[in-house]
Steps between C-alpha positions, in 0.01 A plus 500: 500500500385856550770661288415316183196713403702820576795391284269375219346846477832630386656198311214292362491681171729553208638847439715633225869591505595732225840460320608770254681306232769716336456442132428735214132504587538538880266217557354454850471133592246403765607204718226340714621471863310217667697391811728636769560853612650790312807689606401763752177322589411602860367154578791318347719504806221400733400211278857384476538522879189289562630225272858527623407482867391133507823378342721720717308394814546134408872541455533696824321220689771258396775732630370639832847642597502717185334827404384566140430873458350561160420813301301411193714229328830583689547234769780511760615215727602592852640185665780382722821466292527132580185419294497766229621268219245228598222760514592653163521159332149405620345836431 
């Protein structure tokens, strides 16, 4: 897959997260961050969408009369009222 080298360039190494511990010495604790994306990461949404697409596409193929618009992890089901409960139960 062509995206793997690109993604590895940003996520294949450990980087520190700094936590300012509120004690009498104001210690700073360094936490190694080794997997996932950080909040605000510009690639985070794109990487989530790439992994989310396959699952959503599979579900949509089982319900051809339905639409599943999705924004990040918010998924909506647009379907005829007669099958909404069946669709929701199997989603």
